[in-house]
N, C-alpha and C positions, 0 to 999 in steps of 0.2 A: 504494500500500500504506500502511496506517496504522502509525504508530510511536508508542509511548508513551514520553515523555521524563519520567523520574522524577527529581525534584530532591531530593538529599540534602545536608544541611549540619549541622555541629556548631553548636548554638545558642549555645555559648560562644565561637565563633570568628567567626561571621557578624556583620555590622554590627547594632548594637542600636537599637531604636526610640528616637527622640528625638535621634539623632546625625546630623550632616550626611552621614556615610557611608550611613546607613540611607535617608535621602532620595534620595541618588544611586542606591542599589540599586533602590529602588521605582520611580524614574523609568526606570531601565533595564528593569525588568519591563514597565512600561506601553509603552515604546518597542518592546520585543521583541514583545509581544502585538499591537500595531498592525502591526508588520512582517509577522508570519506571517498575519495577517488580510488585509493588503493583497496578499500573495503567493498568497492562496487556499489556504493549507496548514492553517489552523486548523480543528480539528474541535471540541475542547473543552479546557478547562484551568481549574484552580482551585488556590488555596492550601488547605492543610489546617490544622485547629486543631493546637495543640501536641501533641507525642507523649503526654504524660501523660493527655490526654483520650481516648486510644484504648481500645477494649475488644477483646480477642482472644477469639475463639470457637473451641472445639474440641469435637468429638463423638467419644467413645470408648465402645464397648459400649452405644450408645443413650443415653448420658448426655451432656448438654450442659454444658460447663464454660466459665465466663467468667473471664478474667484481666484485671485492670486494666493498661493500658499496651500498648505495641506488641508485636508478635510477637517481634522481635529486640531484645536489649539491646545497643545500640551507641552510640558517641559521636555519629555522624551520624544524623539523623532524616529520615524522608520528610516533606518540607514542602509538596510540591505536585507538579503534573504538567501536562504539555501532551500532548494527543493531536493529532498532525499527520498529514496525508495527503501523503506524500512519494513521489517516484518510486523511490527506493532508499535503502539504508542510508547511502550517502555523503551524500546530501542531508539525511537526518535528523541525521547527526552534525554537519554544517555548522550546522544550526539549534541543536542542543544546545550547541555551543560558544559561541553567542551569548547563552545564558541567563546572567544576572548571577551566580547562585550557582556557576557553573562555576569562577569565579576563587577561591573559598574552600571549595567543597564538591565534589560530584560530580553528574553527570547520567548516569543509566543509560538507554540507548536500547534498546528492545525492540520487535521486530515484534509486531503484534497479529494473533491468529488470528481472522479474521472468519468466522463460521458463517452461511451463507445458509439 
């Protein structure tokens, strides 16, 4: 079964680019990505541009409205994702706990509905 691991973090709390902590975090991501590929679990994954680059689209009464920024205004922003093919939720949670941002943010694990 496929699981989406959504990575949320507060940009003011996470390690900042140019710091040794940021380098350590990025190495952790590279190592994690290699690990899930080696385990045959990796389906897809990427980082997202910063939250202010988002555009939110809604349609009401046939009118399309665009709003600058993410859907929800929160301290923690969706920064990236992994799509893994795991045997069950327990395995997906095990991998989610290995994601570096889990130490200062949160990783939401959600089963993917696959339509054939």
